[in-house]
Structures are given as structure tokens and as C-alpha cells.
N, C-alpha and C positions, 0 to 999 in steps of 0.2 A: 258748914262751909261750902260755898259753891265751887263747882269744878268746871273748868272751861277746856274744851278739846280744840287744840290748834293744829292745823295741817300745814306743813311747810313744803312748798314745791320748789325743788332745786332746778337750776338752769341746765346743768350738764350731768349726764349719768356718771356715777362714780363708784359703782360697786356697793356692796352691803357689808356692814360690820358693827359690832357693838359700840355704843357711845360711852358706856361706863356703868358702874353700879349705882352711882348717885351723882347729883349735881350739888354745888355749894349752896347752902342756904343763907338767906340774908335776914339779919335781925333776930332778936330773941323775943321781942314782945309779940304776943299773939295778935294784938289789934293793929300793930304797925309793921308787921313782917311783910316784905315784898314777895312776889311769886318766886318759886324756885323750880329747877329741872330735877325731877326725881327718877326719870328712866328714859332710856333710848333703846330702840329696837328696829329690826328690819321688817318692814311690812311687805316688801316685794323687791323685784329686781331694780325698779326705778323709784321705790318709795321707802322713806324712813319715817318712823313714828317717834315723836318726842312727848313725854308726859310731864306737864308743868302743874305744880300744886300751890295752893295758897290757903291761909287760914280763913280768909274772908271770902274772896271770890275773884278768880282771874278774869281780867277784862279782855275777852277775845277780840274786841275791836281794835286793841292796840298791837295786835300781832300781824306782821306781814313778812314778805320774802326778804326784806332788807335786814331782818333781825338775825338771819342765820347764814352761815357759809359752810361749804363742804369741800373736801379734797379727797380724791380728785373729783372734778366735775363742777357743775354750777347749779344753784337752786333755781328751778323753773317757777315754782309757785308753792304756796303753803295754804293749808286749809285747817282752821282751828275750830274745834267743836267743844261745847260745854259738857263737862262731866261732873255735876255737882259743883263744888267750889274749885275743882281742878279744870284743866284744859288738855285735850289731846290734839297734838299738832301733827298733821300729815305733811311731810316734806317730799315734794315730787322733784326728781332729778331730771335735768334736761337730757333727753336721748337715752338715759340709762347706761350703766357701765357694766352690766352683767354680774357675774358671780365674783365680785371683788369686795374687800373690806373698804369702808368709807369712814373718814373722820369728819364729824360735825361739830361746829363750835358757834358760840354767839358772837355777834359783831359789836364793835364799839358804838355803833349807831342805834343799838336796840333801845326802844322806849316802851317796853312791855310793862304794864301796871296792873294792879288789882282795882276793884271798883272803889276802893278807898283812896286810890291815888298813890299807893305805895309802889315805887318803881323797882323793876329788876335792875340790879346794880351791874352795869356793863364792865366795871373795873374788876369785878369778881367773875371773870369770864369762864365759861365751861368749854371743854373740848373732850370729846369721847370718840373712840373707835367703834363703829358698828360692824360686827363681823358679817361675813358672807351669809346669804340666806340659806336656810335649810333646804337642800334639794328634795324634791318630791320623788317618790318611786318612779322608775321608768323601765320600759321594755328594753332589755339589753341585747338579747339574742334569741334565735329560734332555729330548730333543726327538725328534719323529717325523720321520724323513727320508723314508720312504715306508712303504707298507703292511707291509714285512717288515724294516725297518731302524730302529733307535733309536740315537741318539748320546748317550752319557753322559759326564759330566765328573767325575773323581775329583780332589779338591784336597788339598794338604798343604803346610805351610810348609817342610818339610825336603826334599821331593821324594818322589814316589810311586815305589815300586819296581815297575815295570811287569811284571817277571818273576813277581810274586806274583799277577797277575790272570789268571783263567781263567773258563770259562763256568759253573762251579759257584758263582761268587761272586754271581750275579745271579738275581733272580726277577722274572717278568713275568706279571701276571694275563692270562687268556684266551689265553696262548700259552706256549711253551717256548723257551729260549734254546739255539740249536744251535751257535753259535760266537761268539767274541769276538776283536776285534783291538784291542790297546792300544798306544798310542804316547805317548811323553813329550811334554808341552806345558809347557815350563818346569819348575816344581816340581810341576805337575799332570799328569794323564794323561787323554787322550781315548780313550774306549773305544767301539767300534762293535759293537753287538749285532745278530747276525743271528737273526731269529725264524723259527719254523716257518712253512711255507707255509700260505696260507689264513687268516692272522691277521686279526682284525676290523679294519675301517677306523675303528672307534670309538676314543675315547680309551682309554689303557692306564695301569696303575700299574706303575712300575719301582722296585725296591728292591734292597738288598744282602741276601744270604741269611744266616741265622744260622750262625755258625761260619766266616764268611769269614776268610781269612788274608791279605787285602790289607794290606800294610805299607808304611811309608815307608823311606827310606834308613837311618834310625836303628833300624829294626826294630820301630817302634811299629805294632801291628796295629790294625785297625778296632775290634775288640771288639764293642760293641753296634752293630747295623747302622743304626739310626736309621729315620726315617719314609720311606715310599715317596713317589715323585714322580709326579704325573699328567702324562702326555704327551698332546697333542691328537691328534684324528683327522686323517686326510689329506684329508677331504672339504671342499669350499668352502662358504661360507655359502649358504643357500637362502631364497627368498622364500616364506614360509609362508602369510600371510593379508594381505588388504587390506580395510580397513573404514573407515566414515565416523565421524568424531569430532564434526564440526559442519558448518555450511554452508560453512565455509572451511578445514576441516582433514580430511586423509586420513591414516590410520595404516597403515604397512606394517610387518609383523613378520618380521624375518629371524632364522633359527635357524642354529646352528653347533655341532658337537660340541666344538669347542675354545673359541673366544672371538671374536666378531665385533669387528672394529676399527671402533669408532664414528667415529673420525676420518676414515675413508675415504669417508663419505657426503657428497656435494656436490649442490647444486641441479641442476646440468647432467646428473646421472646419471638424472634422472627425467623422465617425460613424462606430461602430463595433457591429454586431448583429448575432444571431444564424441563420444558414442557414435553410430555410424551403422549402420543395418541392413545396408548393403551391405559392411561390413567386419566379418566375424565375428572373435571373439577368437582363434579357431584360426589365423587368418591373421597374427596378431601374434606368435605364438610361434615361436622359432627364427630370430631375426634379421630381423624385418619391422617396422621402425619405420613409423609413420604418416607419409606424405609429403604429405598434403593440408594445405597451409598454412592453409586456411580453418578448419581445426579447432583450430589452436593459438591459442586465446584464453584460456587459463588459465595465465598466467605464475605461477611460484612466488615468493611473497614471502619464503620462507625454508624451511630444512630443519633439523629438530632431532632428533638421534639420542641415545638414552639407553640405558645398559646394563641388561640384564635377565638376570643370570647370564651364561651363555655366549652369550646371544642379544641382540638389539638391537631396540628400538622406534624407528621412524623416522616422524616427523610432518611431512607436507608441508603448508605453509601456502599456500593459494591467495590470489592477489591480490584476488579478488572472489568472491562467492558464485556458484555454478553456476546457470544459468538452464535447464538441462536435467536430467532425472531420472537419466540414465545417463551415466557418464564412463568412458573408457578410462584406466586408471592402470597405469603400468608402468615398467620399467627400460630405458633406452636401450641400443642395441647397444655404444656406446663407453664405457659406465660402467665405472669401476674400483672395485669393492667387494670387500674382502678380510677375512680373519680375521687374527688377530695374527701368524700364521705365514706370511702372504702368500698363502694359498690364495685364488684369485680366483674370484668369482662370474661365470659365463659366461652372459649372457642370450641368446646365439645358439645355445646347445646345444638340440637337438631335445627333449630330455627335461627341460629347465629351464623352470620356471614363471617368466615374467617380466612377464606382463600379466594384468589381470583387469578385467572389467566391474563397476563399482561403481554400484549403483542407490541411489535415495533421496537423491540429492545436490542435487536442485532446491531452492534456497533463495531464489528470486526469484519474487515474485508476478507473475501474467500481466499483460500489457499489452493494453488494448483499442485496436485500431488503427482500428476503424470501427464505428459504431452507426447504423443507418438504420431508419426506419419509413416505410411508404408504403401509402396506401389503394389497394385494387384496385377495379375496376369493380363487383364484386359486393358491395361494402360491407364486406369484411374488410380487415384490416391485415396486411401482410407485414413481419416484423421480421428483420433480419440483423445479426449481431455477428461481426466479424472480430477474432481475437486472435492472439497470437504463439505460442500453444501450446494443447494440448488442455486442456479444462476438465472438472473434476469437478462443479462447481456454478456456478450463476449465479442472480441474483434480479432480476426486473423487476417494478416496481409500476406498475399502470395507474391513472391519476388523471384527474379531470375529471368528466364526467357519469356515468362508471362508475368503480367502485372494485374493483380486482381485483389479482391477482399471478400471475406466471409464474416457474417455476423451470426447472432444467436439463432435466427430463423433458418439457417442452413443446417443446423444440428438437431438430431433427435436425442431424447434423454431417457436413460435407463435409471429410474429412481433408486432401485435397490443397490445399484453400484455407483451412484452419483457420477455417471459417465455420459459424456456427450460425444456423439459420433456423426461424422459427415463423410460423404463421398464426393470427391472433386475430380472433374475430368478436364484437364488442361488440353488445349488444342495444339500444343507443341510438345516436343520432347526435349529432354535434357535434364540437368539437375535443377530442381525447383525447390526454393526455400519457402517454408511456411513459418511466419512469425506470429506467435501468440502475443498480442500486445497487452491486452488487459481483460479482466473478468469483473463482473458486477453482480452482487447478490440481490435478492428480492428487497432488501432493506435499503438499497442504493449505495452500499459500500463498494468502492472500486479499488482494485489492486492492479498496478502496472507490473507486468511480469517480464515481458520482452524475451520470450524463449523462442529460439530458432531451431527448427528441425528441417533437414534437407534430405530429399530422396530423388533418385533418378526416375524420370518418366520415359518409358519406352513404348513408342507407338508404332515401331517398325521392326522388322526382323534383324538378325545379326548382320554384321559386315564381315563376310567370310574372307579369309586370307589363306592362300596356298603357298607353302614353302617347300623346297626340296632340300633334304638333308644330304648334301653330297658326301659328307664325311662318312655317313652310314650307307651310302649307295655304292654300287659296284657295277661298272659297265652299263648294261641296259636294265639292271634291277634298281629301281629308284624307290627311295623312302620319302613319302609325302607327310608334311606336318601342318596341321591346322590350328595350332595352339595360340596363334596371334589373332584369331578371329575375335572380334569384340562385340559386345552387346551390353546395354545399360543394366539389364536384369540378369545377365549371365547366359551362357550357352549350355543347353541341356543335351544336345545330340549333334553328331557329325556323321554325315553320309557321303561316301565317296562313290562316284559313278564313273566307270571307265567305258571307252567307246566300243568295247566288245560286249556290252550289256551286263557285265558283272558289277557287284557292289561290295563295299567294305564299310565298316563303321568304326568310330573311335577317332581320337585326335590325330593318330598317326596311322598311315596305311602303306603297305609295301606291295609293289607290283613289278613284274618282269615283262618287258615289252619286246615286240619284234621291231626291227628297224622300220622307220617310216614316221609319218605324222600321226600323232595321237592327241586326243582331247581327254583331259581329266576334269571332272566337275565335282566341286564340294558344295553340299547343301547343309547349312547349319540352322538349327532351330533353337528358340529361346523357351523358357518355361511356359509361356502363353501359347506356344505352338506357331508363332510367327517365324517365317523362314527367310533366309537370304542365300543366294546362289552365285557362285563365280566359277569360271572355267579357265583352265590352263592348257594352251596348245603347245605340244612338244614336237620338235622335228629331230628325231633320233636317227643317227647314221650308224652303220655297223662299224665296230672297232673304234668307237668314239674315244675310248680310254686307252688306245694303243698308240704309243709314241711312234712306232715304226710305220703306221699306216695313216696317222692323222694328217700329214701334210706332204706325203711322198707317194708318187705313183711309180710302179715298177714296169718298165718296158724292156723286154728282151734281157732281163737281169741287170739292167743299168738303172741306178737311182737317179730320178729327175725331180728337181724342186718345182712345186706347183705354187702359183701366186696365192697368197693368203686372201681370204674373203672375210669381210666384217658385216654383220647384220645388227642393226639397232632395232630393238623391239620395245614398243610402248603399248600399254592398254588403250583400247580404243577410246574409252571415256575416262581414262585415268588422268591424274594431275601431271603437269609438265615438269614436276620436280623429280620424277623417277624414270628410269629406263634400264633395259638389259642390253648389254653389248656382247654379242656372240662372235668370237674370233675362230675361224676355221682355217685349217691347213697353213698355220704359220711356219715360217722357215727361219732358222737361225741367221741373224744379221740382216734380215729383210724387214724394213720399216713397215709398221702397220698403223694406218690412220683411220679414225672413226668419224672424221669430219663429215657433216651433212651439207645440205645445200645452203645457199646464202640466207642469212637470217634465221636459220634453224639450228638451235643448239641441242646438246644432248640432254641436259637437265638444268632447270632454272629454279633458284631459290631466292626470293626477294630481289635485290638489285644485282645478284651475281648469276652468271650463266657459264656452265662448263660447255665450251664449244667443241673441243677436240681433245682426244687422248692419243698422242703419238708414241708408239712403243716399238722398241727393237728387241725381239725375243732372242733367247739363246737356245731354245728347244723347238722341236717340231710339234710338241703337244698343243692341241687346241684348248681354249679356255673360255669361260664366260665371266663377265663382270657385271655386278649390280651397281647402278649409279643412283645416288640420292642427293639432291641439293637442298639447302635450307637457308633461312635467314639468320641474322646474327643472334637471335634469341636462343638458338640451340647450341651455341658455341661457348664453352667456358674455359677459364684458365689462361686464355690468350693474353689478357691484359697484365696479369700478374707475372707471367713468365717472360713476356717479350716486350712489355711497355708499348703495346699497340692496342688499337680498337678494332674489333672485328666488323667487317662489312657484310660478310656472308661466308658460306662454305659449302663443302660437298664431301661425300663419302663414297669410296669405291670398295664394294664388298667382293672379295675374291678368295681363292685359295692358291694363288701363285706366289711363291717366295720371291724376295727381291733379287736373289741370285739368278733367277730365270730371265731377268731383263738386262740387256746391255745399257739401255737408257729408257727413261720415261719423260715425256714433255707434255705439260698441261697447257692448253690454250684457254684462257678465261677472259670474259668480258664483264665490265662493271658499268652500271648506269652512271653517266656523268653527273646527273642531277644529284644523286646520292653523295658523290664526292663533294659537290658544292655545299651540301647540307652539313657535311662533316668538316668543312673548311680545309680540305686536302686537295692536293694536285695529283695528276696522273702518275708523276714520278714517285709519289709517296707509296703507291700500292706495292704490297709484298705478299707472297704466298708462303704459308707455313704448313709444315707436315707434322702430324702427331705420331710419334713413335714411342710406345710404352706409355710412360707418364709425362713425357716432355714434348714441347713444341719446338720444332727446328725451322729456322729460316731457310728458304730455298732461293737459289739464284733466280731472280725475277727481272725481266726486261720488258720494255714496251714493244709490242708487236708493230705499232705504227704511231706516228706522231699525232697527238691530240685525239679528239673524238672523231669517230667515223660518221657517216651520214645518218646512221640510225641512233646517234647520241650515246654511243657506248665507247668505253676505253678498253682496248684489248692488250692483254699482257701474256707473256710466256714464262713458264717456270719449269726448270729441270729438277727431276726428283729421282732418287735411286730406286724407288718402288712405289707401290700403290697402298694407300690406307685412307686416313682422314685428313682433310685439308681445310685451311682457313684462309680467307682473303682479308687483309687488314691494312690499316693506315696507322701512322704514329699516334701515340696517345699518352696519357698520364699513367704513371706506375700506380696500380691499385694495391690495396692491402691484401696480402695472401689470406686465403681461407683455409682452415685446417683440413677440410675434406672436400673432394671434388663435387661440383654441382651435377646432379643427374642430367644426362643429356635428354633433350626432348624438344618438341616443337610447341611454341606458344603463339607468337605473332610474327610473321615474316617482316624483316626489316627492323625489328626492335633491338636496340643495342643494350647488352647487359651492363648494368651499373650497380654500385653498392646500394643496398636497400635504403630508401628514404624513410625515416621514422615520422616525419611530419613535413608540412609545407608551411614554414614560419609565417605568421601574420595572416593566414587565410581564414582562420576561425573554423576550419573544416576538420572533422574528426572521423576516423574510420572505426566502426564497431562491428561486432558479430561476424568476424571473418570465420568461415567454416569450410572444411574439406568435404566434398561429397563422398569420397572414399578415403580411408586412411591406410589401406593396404591393397596394392594392385600388382599385377604382373607388368613387366616392361611392355611398352607399346599400348597400354590401356589409357583411354581418355579419362582425365580427372577434371571435375568441375570445382572451382573455388569461388565461393560467393561472399560478398561483404556488403555492408551498409555504409554509405557515405553521407554524413549529415553536415549541413552548413549552419553553424551557430552564429554566423556574423550577420550584420544588418544589410549587407549588400549581396547581390547576385554574384556568382563566380563560376569559373570553369576550373575544375580540379582534375589533376592527373593522377588517377588511381594506378598503382604499380604493383604487380604480382612479383614476389621474389621467392626463389627457391635456393636454400642454402646460402642466403645472404646476397644473392645476385638477382637483379631484376631481369625477368625473362619475358615480361609483357607489360604494356601500359594501355590505359583506356581513359580518354578524356570524359569527364562527367560534368554536365551542366547542372548547377545547383542554384535554384532560387533561394533567397534569404529565408532562413528558418525552416527549410524543408530538407528531406533526405531522399536518397535514391539508392537503388540496388545496383551492384555491378557484378558481372559474372565473367570469369576467365576460364578458358579451356586449355588444359595443359596435358601433353603426352610425354611421360618420362620414359627413358630408354635404358638407363643404367640402374643396376640393383644397388640398394643401400637405404639408409634412413636419412631423410632430409627435412629440416624445418621449413615450413611454408608460411608466408605472411603477406598481408596487403598493407603497404605503407607503414610497416612496423607493427601492425596489429596481428598477433599470431593466429593462424588458422589451424595449427596443430602440426604434427609430424607425419610426413608421408613415407611409408615403407614400400619400396619397390623390390619385389622378389622375383625368383625365376632364374634359370641358368643362362649362360652366354649362348650366342647364336653363331659361333664360329663354325664355318662349314655349311651354313645354310644359304640358300639362294632362293629368291622368290620367283614364282612363275611369271611369265611375261604378261599375263592378262590379270591384273589385280585391281579391285575397286578402290582400295585405300592403301596403295603401295607406299605413298610418301611417308606417313608417320612411322610405319614399321621399317621402312628403309633407313630412316634416321636411327632407329634402334640398332639395326644391323651394323651400320657404320660405326657406332660408338664402341662396339666390341673390338673392332680393329684398332681403335684409338687407344 
């Protein structure tokens, strides 16, 4: 019987699957039986094989693509070939459908016959499922065992025939395969490849060679080799770079030929410590962890590892920014960091990079631990700044009587103490404020500190003041006192020189004189050796303390009254606000006048002048009066006690009781312009006298109608005695203060008012109000400094006001451009003891303590350089 081989080509790929064990046969007679399908099988991904038998001979010419159909897919073509009386039909699928089962069947249009014309019966249709093709063995995986060994895995569902595997079946780039050993592993095969010596440690590509004859147990060979497989190198991950990402982030970059295992990174694998010059980075390589616990202050808040190809980026998150520029960053000795094949990073190996010094890490601004200023004996100022690290920049502004600035270049640096020092020589004297504005470290971190320190700058000698303690003196034995001598840096010595060539030292000196004119000189020195000198001229008469001889001459045993004489003494270069009034040979009931020539008053303070003191004594005893005039800024308590506003005032220092006078009349003139400013008329003027703790109104009359030709209003006031006086006009009742304001001189003509806390709507603020001294003796000059800042968008003129104990004693207009600030400085001389709060526009400057005893019984010598301020202090005692 002839056999015909028929190949059927399908139009569409449909997978591979069995068609069945047999096809239906047609007919029983041998000579008349038609062809029949006896077997179907898978010939390939896109090819099915159909076996057709016939007792006579299949006619291959009757077979074409229309005789078969497949699902899924389409028959592309068929190819029938004779096989004796049978036929083998190869059915080709269109495009192939891969490893899928395919159903093949005959169509109704089939006309296949044998050579005798017996037709294949289309009504007895066959349909069989052809299973998926048997997969050939394939290379599944490969891994690096060591530098010269690779382990490969060949997989197959039916079982790999290990006998078919030899060294010609494999190819490896960068090397040759010298030998293979294959062992069965279930249906798979494990193959160990031995590579040529000297093979690279880097990753390799492993694949099957073209023409390989590796087959499975069913004889299916590999066929197409398939893609190569990459195998990793045998080297461990390596630390490549360390870099700063931010103030709190450090990046470490690990490289590996194969693939770094990101999951192997843990926080305890790493160490971050302060850099130290005594620990070089070389000492940290090769298993030398830092063992100084004081350096471990950079705990890690977290570790984040991300893949970068075969490498890994590791970010260490610091728990806080570094306060030093250099950090040691590295891997600890006990760290376990691997690649995906378990190759472990060894931080202890000598050739392994495990540590690095990372600079630029400082993210914390420097701290100022100390800022000091101190005047030196030579009149310069020493500045010292102590910080917690080296500085690249600093700024100090100089404020007060001088305006200047200092930067880093003005300072020297002591590295061992992190101290910056500068010497500043101002060209003026007074209380100078130094404002440390900001500091910047080498990393560029800046901290604004705004610390103010104030010191007195003394470039001249003391201002000596001579006083005579009449309470301690007796007749021609006088006690001199220099304790009111002032100097910004203090008085270190007092030297008294008398006109007979003798000397005495100390604050006080006692001397017995002969009648006549004598000169006493006081020379005071400060700690720098600078000196100041003043002299007092005394006209001493015999029996000056004897009431029987003071104003009475005896002629032939008969008492005769002598006309009194009055002498007004002023220092040649002294201020016009002080004077001494010496009354000699007074007689009971005889008026004494101290009036000077036209236009020449006794003492002037601001708008007020004391022009005359008319006295009617009750005794023959001569006496001396000390006169001191002042502006309204030194007068307190008047508003609250009398509902008036002070215009000015004056003090009469003396030791004559009220009972020794029959009457006292004061003649005072006031500048008419000042009255206009206060909105007052001449008839509003009143003179008040301070007795004890109270102010009393005196009978006050106009001495003349209206202002005189010199523009002044003159008034007369009768008083029962001499003490402290105020000239005032009507005003608003002020809120009483719990304690008296210390008497002192601030600015002539300034009217005390309640302390303003702000000037609404100005956008101006007062900051950094400071006292130059917090504890002084009466009569000592105190400087008060403050900063006035304009935070508004427009320029303005701001009135800065100094208040003591809640009362404004001085004001100063300050011109402020928009967005800028200016310094303002006040000079104040307190005269009364006590503790008083001091403020500038409500911003506290601190508490001023005024110490020292009262001055009752003291009188200043007639030639004084600064008699005015101290005269004010003397007057306050009597008040």
C-alpha cells in the first residue's frame, strides 16, 4: 500500500497540541476504503503534522490548505509527502502562536482521495487537539562561585540528558571554558564550568553556544541557544564617595560589580564624629573605630538606601545639624554590608576605604559666650568677645558721643581661648556704648546677638570740687571736703595745697588759718594719673564767728551799728547758675539787699533768674549763702502737690534758721517767651517754697506791669526763710508717685511730665536702654544710652524722653530716616539718695541707686569749676 506525506500550512499561529490518538476510518473493504487520519502531532511552534493512511495509495495531489482548519489561528499552507501508501501532511500556521494547544479538524470542502478515487468522507469529520510542543532544555541561571568557577543550571520538563553536555556547549566572554561537570538535579542539570586561569573578577556573560546538542530524555535538543546570562563579579561592595547633602544629611555612595544589597544597610553600621586634629583619617582606616565617647554626639535619625544600577546611594540623617565644619564619617568595624551574592564589605581591611573627613558640615551659627568692654587708664577701650568657634566675621557698632563701627579685621584672635580682642581709642570722652550686632563663622552661618556694653571713656583729669564743712568748722579752723570731685574712671588721690606751702592728702583736710586772704588748692588725680586742679580764695576776718563783733564797732564803750556789706562771689569761668553771697556786719532790723547792676542777676537756670534776695536779719551774726539756679528738669513734686507746672527754680544753701530773719523777699525774673510757650500770662506766675516734704505757695506779686525792655517778667515773693524754691504756672493735676524723684540736672528748660511709653502711630521703638553706672554718689554724672529705631516707611522726628522715677527729666529730638536707627545719649546728675527706676520712653534702663550722706552744713568755695550740678545737690538737702 502506498503512503503519501501531506504537509498542511495554517494561516494563523495557534499553538501546539495533540489532535487525538486516531481518526475515523471510512469503509470496510480493503480495495474500496478511502484515506483516513491515523495520527496528529506537533512538529514545531508553527507546524503540525497529520498522518493519513490508505490501503491502496493516498493521492497527495488532492490535498491542499482548504482541507484543514485550526483553532486558534489560520492555516497558511500544507505540504503533503508520500510515505508508501500513506501520506505525511505538514500544516504550517500563519505567524505561529507559541506554546499553546491547537485544535485541527477537516473541513466540509475536503476532496482528498486515494489513487483509486476513494474519497475521504467529509461528513465523518475529524477534530483533534494537538498539545503544546515539548520544550527543549534551556539555560535558566548562572552564578559566580569564585574567580574561576561558574555554576549554571539547565532546566527541562522531561529531564536533561547530562550525557549530552560538554565544554563545547558553553561560551563565556572574557574567558574560555576549560572543563564542565554536569550532574542531574531532578529533571534539571547543574553544570560547573571551570574557567581559564586569570579570569577577570568583573561580571561575565554566560550563554549556550550555537549548535549545542544538549538534549532532554525525549531527544529534544536546545536548538536556538537563547540569550546570555550576566553573572556578578566576586568583589565586595566598596565605599566610593562621601558628600554633604544638607546640614543634616550625609551621602555615602557604595559601588559593586554585581549589585549592592540595599537591605543590608542599618544605622548601627555607620559612625559620625567630630573631626579632631589629633586623630588623622589614616588612623581610622583598617579597623580603628573612634573610641572617644565625647566625640559621639551626632546620633543618626535614620538611614535611607536606594538602588543606582548595581550601586547604592546611602543617606545618613543626622539628629541635629553639625556645629563643627569637619566630621569623621565612616563604616564601623562590625558593619555587615553585602551585595546580593553575599560578598561582604570589610571595613577592617588595610586597603579598604571606610572613613573620610567631610568638611563644610557646620550648619549651626556661632554662640557668643562673653562680650566685655573696659576702659584702660590711657583712655582707650579694650573689647573682648568669647565664642564657641572661630569667626569669619563680626560687627560692632560704636554709639553715644561717637559713632563708629568695628569689623573682624579690627580684632586679634586667641585660638586656644576662642577669644577676639580689640583696642578702640575714641576721640571724645563720655559714656560710649558698644553694640555687638552679629557674628559669622567660617561656614557662613550668622547669628544676630545685639548685645550692648557701655563704658565711660575718660580722656581728661578729674573735675575737682572744694566744699567747706561749716558744721565741722570752728572760727578760723576750717574743714575742707573734696568728695564731690568727679571723674569717669574714679578719683584715686586728693592733694590739698595751702598758701603757706604745706600740703595734706585725702578727701577731707582740716586747716587753722590766720586772719586774712588765703588760697586753698585741691589737685585730684584719676587712676591713669591725669589730674585736675581748682583753687578756693578765702577772705577770713578775725572773730568771724563772734556775734558781738560781727557787725558792731565799739567806740568809747558805746555800741554803734555799722552798715552791712554784701559781696557776691562767682568763679571766674564758672557757670552763671551758681554764686556765693557773703553778708558781713548785718544789724537787726536793717535791710540787706544783694541786687547787682542792671541786667546782672545772682544766678540763672533756664528761663528763670534770681535777681535779688532782700533780707531783714534779727541778729548781728554775719553769714554766707550758696545760690544755685536750675531749669524745670530738676524740680519734682510740684505738679502733684500744687497743680502747677514748674518753669524753673533755685536753691539757697545756708545754715541760718528762719527765726533769724524778720523777712525775706525774693526778686525773680522769667523769660516772657517761655511763658508764651506754656500758654501762661505774667499774672499766672507763682513762687513756691519747699519745706520738709511739702511745697508751699508764697505771696507773689508782679514787680512791674508786663515785660521789661529785656523781655523778662519780674515778680516778688515774700518768704519766711531760705531753702529751695520753684517758679511755676497753673497746670494739670498729675498722678502722685509713691517715692520722690531724685533731684538732679538733666536739660535746662525741660518740663517734667509723666513718662511716655510710646508715641502712638509713629512706628518708632526704643530698645537697649542702658545705664552707664547703676550705683553712684550724689552729684555724679550718669549717662543713659538707648537705641531708637524707625520701623515705619516714612522719615520722622521722634522725641526721646529720659524719665527718672516716672517723671521726664530730659528730652531729645531724634531725626530718623525710614528703616534706620540712631543712638541717643542723656546726661543726668542725681542729687538725692535713694533707688530710682530709669527709662527712655518706657523702655527700662535699670534702677539707679544714689548713695552718700546729706550735705547740710556744707558750703562750696567761691572758685569752682563745676559748682552748678553740685549746688543743685546741696539745695536738695534743704528741700
